N, C-alpha and C positions, 0 to 999 in steps of 0.2 A: 639628707644627701641630695645634692643637685642632680636632677635626672639626666642632664647632659654630660655628667661626669661619672655616671655609675659604673662605667667600664674602665675608668682611669687605672692604669697599672704601671705607668712609666713617668719619670721625671727626668728632664734633661736641662743642662745648663750650657749655654754658649758662654764660656768663661770670658772670652775676649774676641774681638774681631782682628786684633793685631796678629801678625803671622810672620814666620821666618821664611816662608816660601813666597814665590810670585808665580803661582800656577795659572797657566792659560786656560785650564778647564774649570776654574773655581766659579761656582754659581754666585758667589757674593761679590765678584768683581775684584778690583785692586785693593789689597790690604795695605795698611801702614805698619811701619816697624813698631810703633807704639800706639797705645789706645787704652780706653777704659776697660775695667774688668768688674765682674760681679763681686760684691762684698762677701768675704768668706763667712762671717758669722751670720749675716742675714740669710745667705744661701743655705747654710747648714740648719738654721732654725726653720727655714721653709720645708726642708726635707722632713724634719721631725714632725712638724704640724700637719703636713699632707699625709704622711705615713700613719698618723694617728687616726685618720678618717677614711683612708682608702687602702686597698690591698696592693701596695706598690711592690712590684717584682724587679724593677730595673731602675737604677740611677745612672745616668750617663753624663760625662763631661767632654766637651770638645771645643772647637773654635772656628776660625783662627787657630792659633797654636796655644792650647790650654796651659802647657808647661812654662809659658812665659810668666804665668801667675800661679805658681804651685801652691801658695797658701790657700787659695780658693779651692783648688782641686782636692788638696789633702783634707781640708775642713769638711767638704761635702762627702767625701768617701769615708772619712772617720765616722760621721754621723750615720751614714748608710750601713756601715759595718756594725755599729752599736745597735741598730734597729733590726739586724739580721735580714736586711733586704738581699735577696738571693744573688742578683747580678749587679756588679759594680764596675761599670765600663768607663774606659777613656779612649778616645780617638786622638791620636797624636801623630805628627810627622817625624817625631823622634829627634828633632833638631832644635835645641834651645841653648846648647853650649858645646864647645869643643874640648872642654877640660875634663879629662877622665875622672878626676876626683869629684867634680860637680855632677857628672853623669851617674856615678856610683851612688852619691848621696841622694840624688833624685829617685833612682829606682828603689833604693832602700826605703825611702819615705813612702813611695807608692805602695810597696809591699806591706809596710806596717799599717798604712791607712785602710787596707783591705781591698785594693783593686784586684779583681779576679778575672778580668777580661780586657786585655790590652789589645786594641786594634791599631796596627801600625800602617799608616798610609804610605805606601811605596808603589810607584808606577812611573811611567814615562814622563808624566807631567810634573810630579813632585821632584823627580831627580834631574830635571832641567836646571834647577837652582839650589837643590839641597844635596849636599855631599853624601853619597851612599855609605862611605866608610864610617862616618860619624854615626849615621843611623844604625848601622850594624853593630857598632860599639854599644850604643844604647840598648839595642835588642838583646845582645849577649848579656849585658848587665842585668836587664830585666828578667831574663830567663834564669840567670844565676841566683836571683833573689826569689825565685819560685813563682813569678807572676805568669799566668797563662797568657800566651801571646799568639796572635794571628795576624797575617798580612791582610791589608784592606786596600786592594787596588781599585782604580777607577778605569772603566772600560769605555771606549769610544764607539758609539752606535750600538754594539752588542759584544758579548764576550768573544764570539767566533768571527767577528768582522775582520777582514784582512786589511789593515791599514798600518802605517809605520809606527803609530803610537802604541797600538796593541801589541805589535811585534816586539817593540822595545820593552813593554811591560812584562811580557812573558820571559824575556831574558833576565830582567831584574828579579822576578819571582824565582826563577831557576837558581839564581845565585845564592838564595837562602837555603837551598836544599841541604848543604853540609851542616847548617846550623839546626837542622830538623825543626824549622818553623814553617808551618803550612799556611796556605792562603785560603780565605773564605771566598765566597762568590763575588764579593765586592759590590760596587755600585756602577750603574750605567749613568753616564754623564747626561745631565739635563741641560738643554740649551737656554742658559740664562747667565747673566753677568759676563765674566771673561769668556766662558764657553761659547756664548753667542757672538762675542766680539772677535775671537781668534779662530774659532772652529766652525764657523757658519757653513762652510762648504760641505761639512759632513751631516748637516741637518737640513739638506735641501728638500728631502721628502716630507712625509707626515711627521709632525712633532709628537714625540712619545709622551705618554701620560706621565705627569709628574708623580714620582713614587713617594714623595714626601708630603703630599697634601693631607691635611687633617680634616676630618668631617667635623664642622663646628657644632653639629647637633649630637655627636657621639664622640666626645673627646677622650682619647685613650692615652694621650701623652701631653703633659704640660711642659712648655719650653720657656725658660727664662733667658731673656736677652742680657747682654753685659750691663745695660743701664737699669735693669730691674723690671723691664716691661714683661708682663705675662697675662695672657687671657684678657686683654683690653684694660688691664690695670697696671699698677706699678708697686712692687713690693717695698720700695723705699717710702712710699706715700700711704700705703694701706696694708693692713695685715693680710697675709696670704689666705687665711681662712675666710675673711670677708670677700676677698676677690673671687674665690672659688664659689662661695655661696651666692654671690650676686651675679655670677656670669650668666649672660643670656646671649645666645647666637643671634646674629642679625641677618643671616642668610648664607646659602651655600657659597656665594661668591666671596665671602670673607674668610674662607678657609685659609689658615696660615700654613706656611711651608716649613717643615722641620727636617733637619739632617739626621733622620733616624737610621739606625743600622737596619738594612733590609733583611738581614738574617735574624732579626729579633723574633 
């Protein structure tokens, strides 16, 4: 076992960088409506091979908007369920279709594939461009299918900071009370990408520590990009087992940034 991966317990997949939102807080910058996605079977195979060597406790899928490419999400989660990986997460903004039948079909597929922790991104930033009524329809359908669901808001500066974005986020979260869907602590926005472009005035003081930085000498999460990049290699060009075995950190400054759930 690679000594730099001995504490590895999580696998995450950025399914796609394409997104249905145009959020001004997004650390990735502007997304396009279309984009590449991770290959479903290669991703599922990677889950099986990594889990055979490491004690994987969590598999996460996110984006972009991962449900633009549901085949990849379902393949990954089905593999994780078959391996009895305890936590099978998806982070989604809940907006991929306005068709009630399609929304129901999607949530049924997610439930069958084994998703057991659905984090729904709702806040002032997402709801500037994403219709809340459609998101609530998705949430209701997911809940009806038995999928555990939590709200995952993004906070500007800090949770208790008084600014118009946070006030609006509190209002949005409150609107889910009747649905009996609670919110977790969410994430504090990091000044990068669109956040730095559109919200710079809120980061005039000391830059907060990036909560997503991974220690390259003690990797606890491997993150796959939509093009297959992972740990300095590419799963389309090299077997994931070889990538893991050959991984060598080059220095602390090469720590990659991952969108991991802070409540993990």
